[in-house]
C-alpha positions, 0 to 999 in steps of 0.5 A: 625506869627507861626501857632499852630494847637490847640486841642479843646475839648470844655473844659475849659483847651484846651479853654484857651489854645487856648486864651493864644496862640492868646494873645502870637502872634499865628495864633491860628487853632482849631481843635476838633476830631471825635473819636467814631467808627461809630458802637459806635456813639449811645453812649451818653456821652456828657462830652467826648471830641469827643461828638458832644455837645463838637465839639458845643462848641469848635466851639462857643469858636473858634468864640468868638476868631474869629480862624478858627475851623475845625473838623478831623476824626480820628475814624479809628485810634481811634478804632485801637489804643485806643478801640481795644487796650483796649479790647485786653489787658482787653481779656489778663488779663491786666488793660489798660490806655486809656488816655495814650494810647489816647495821645500815638496814636490819640493827639501825633501821629495822630493829630500831623503828619496830623497837620505838614502836612497841614501847622501847625508849632506847635501843642498844646493842654491843659495839664498841664505839660512843654516843657523847651529848655536848649541849644538845647535840649527839655525836659518834665517837670512837670507843674507849679501846682502839684495838677493838673500836667498830665506829667504821661499821656505824657511819650509817647511823642517822642523826637524829637517831643518836639519841635513841641508841646506847653503846655501853661497851664504848667505855670498856676495854676487851679485857675488863669485859671477860671478868664481868663475863663470869657474873652472868655464867660464861665459864669459859671465856679463855675459849672465845673467839670472835667469828670473822664468817658472814652469816649466810656465807660459813667458812669463807666460801664466797665461790660456792655462794656467789655460784648458785646467784650468779653465772660465774664466767671466765675472762681474760685478765690484762696488765696495766699496758694491755697484755693479755697474760692469763685468764680469771675464773669469774671477776666477781671471785676478785677484789682489788689488792687481791693477790692470791687466786690469779695463779699467774706465774710472774717475775714481780707480785701481781695485783687486781688492780680493776675490775671491769664487768662490761668487759668481764675482764682483770686488769692487774699491776704491781703493788705501786699501781694500787695507790691512788690519792682521790676517791667519790663515794655515794650514799652519803652520811654525815653526822658532824662538821670537821672540828679539826685535821680530818683523817679517813680509811677505806678498810676497817683495820686500815690506819687512818690517813690525813685528808680533805674532803667536800660534798657536792650533789650527795657525792663525797670527794675525798683527797688524801694527802699521801697515796694510800693503796687498794681502794675499792668500789663497793667499800666505805670511806669513812671520815674522823677528826680525832675521836669523832665519826664525821660520816662515810659513803660508799666509794664509787670510784678513785684516781690518781 
């Protein structure tokens, strides 16, 4: 039997992942992470995958499956690579994606290497995605259930890691997961609801969290043609495309078009001013060549749009066939060739 360490958050998806792999004949070991540093241990977010409640739920599932379960301490890694980077990005007026940071630096770096070092042959998570082997090459693909596909969050995985990672849920739809949950004692699937919270910012209280680390300074709001029309409460509280929170009466809806940290100012405009065709991205990770037409998206829930790309001097240049809106520095551009993930990077800037 081959040994797989499963990242168990206490939720349905990771629990079913452990169940499926056990049924496939793997020796399954459940692992739950301790992530929040000591200074944040008082944060009460029971839905977080690293909470005490999550650890106890994962333990109960492991007991039901008769598999070993351990808790590993990744607090320092989480603090350095997720929380501190999250804060620094906001300080610079950018909008990071902490789920991508957590996947990149925690699940598929710290956990991956620790697991293999202590005897795992594979690691597995409850992500909806697929890894496909063709000849001797491994590819990251979208899940069968396109409405639940999470490949957008997984593009930073290194190509040479794909052979050691398992995503069993990629072959299932969400609707077929719930009946399986009852087999491991999960009774009330009707009440199941995925958390949209960031684990260290419960209830979306960004202002409270950021104000502990960043001095939120009021500053001017200008229109795209340079007219002063109001003041903001701190540029870190705004992101490209944001409409709410500007509190400026105007004849048409206004959106944040640009943040200027060096001036502590916001630039606002109309919906048309958000449209861009080109972008550049750094921290590029390429998993595959394009096997045909290329599409891309700059947000998880955005529709993919046709585009072309090139990589030069570790910078990814992307040009979309049509204008798209709200390309946001700090977020990720992810490229696809049909269902296959080509790769992606962190957006630096955009242009017409």
